[in-house]
C-alpha positions, 0 to 999 in steps of 0.5 A: 500500500503506498505511503501518503506523502504530506511532508516535504523531504528536506533538500538544499536548493539555494542555487536554483534561481527559478521558483518553478524548477525549485518546486519540481525538484522538491516534489521529486525529492519528496516522491523518492527520486534520487537527486544529483546536483552540483552548483552551476550544473543542471539537476539530475533526477533518477526515478526507480525505473532508472529514468533520468530527468534533467532540471535546468537551474541557471535560467527562467523557464516557460510554462511549456517546459514546466508542464513537460518536466512535471509530466515526466515526474508524475509518469515515472515516480514509484506510484506503488510506494508513494501517494502525493497529497494536497497537503504536500503540494500546499507546503511546496507552494508555500516554501518555493512560491511558484507563480499562479500558473505553476501552482494551478498545474501542480494541483491539477496534475498531481491531485486533480484539484481544479481552480474552482475546487481550490477556491472552495477549499480555501474559502471553507478553511477560512470559515473554520469548522462547522458550528455545532448546534447548541442546546438552548439555555433554559434561562433564556427565552430563545436559543443563543443562535437566534439571538446573535446575528449571523455574519457572512463573509462577503464575496470579493470580486476578482481583480482585473488588471493589464497583463504585463509581458516580460521582454528584458532583464533577468530575475537573477539580476533582480532587474526585469522589464515589462510592457502592458499587453494589448490583448490579454487581461489578468483576472486575479482571485482573492486566493491568488489563483489567476486566469486570463481574459481577452481584452477586446471581448472584456472591454466591448461587452462580449462573452468573456474568453477565458484561458489558463495561460496568456499565450493561448489568447493569441489565436483568438485575438488574431480572429479580431485582427482579421475581422478588422476589429482591432488594429495591427500590433504596433512596433512600439510596445508603449511604456516600459515598467520594472517588476515593482510596477515603476515606469522606466523613464525614456531617454532621448537617443543620442544624436548619432542614433536619431532619425535624420530629418526628412528633406523635401524632394528636389523638383525634376528639371524639365530640360536635360542637363547639357553633356559634359565637354569632351576631354582635351586631345592628347599631345605627344611628349617629346622624348617619350620613346627614350623615357620608356626605354630608360624605365624598362632598363631600370625595371629589368636591371639591364636584362631585357635584351638577354631575356628577349634573346633567350625567348628567340632561341627557344622559339628557334629550337621549338621550330626545329623540333616541330620539323623533326616531328613532322619528318618522323611522322612522314617516315612512319607513314612510309614504313607502314605503307611498305609493310602493308605491301609486303603482307 
């Protein structure tokens, strides 16, 4: 019978910078995985069936990588020996502080608890245990429960705020930059869970288009753009914000990077330009032949005549060889004719 795991198995994850990867490593360690890790290197998880799972530590990962690693851990842990509980997930979330999307995925894929069930569970936990019926005091004319007014906790509406898109900086350096999404809104519930709405549908009174991850809005929002209901996404993202919500002041670009002013176009001339004047005629220079001979003598160091004589000798020898070859070919043809006549 599997052991119900409700407590975290201690492990030092000081060097892991991503809260989601830290949560997955703590989950795997509590479910019997063998964890091997050296500072500055990825974490290696070994399941009972010898499956190896690599957990990155030096970078922030997106939702797809988180869900992929979570599915691997759930698939290969020893289900016959360990059974994770919602209490274990709550403790991991409280210890590692993963983002709301990662919290929802861990609850849903490990214990099957949906976001609505989680909100109801948190609401019941805040309300406390159910009140037991009290016996009426014989000295009172009516029971105490009828005398004291019953106070009900009002339902708090979820908060709607612009979705902030990360585009620069790093969490490791504690300096991240965001801009407001033109298509996505965050809907945050009092218990911290979050889902995402189409901004156009919400602001124009259409039925809410709700998704679990902001990236899922893209295909739906593209339909608004194709129908001409929203303009194309501008190249300028708008104001830039830090992770604490403060706006980053824009700096004026240096003069070397500013756009050059647009100059007015020059009107086209009606008549064509006159052709350029012809170049002046070249006159012979006196003593040009002697000057050329002197330059050649300097360049050749007096070897020009020897080289020309050497070339002439080569050409004469080449002519003699060609004549000899022709004579040999003629003698060979005559010899073939004689041999042919004898046979």
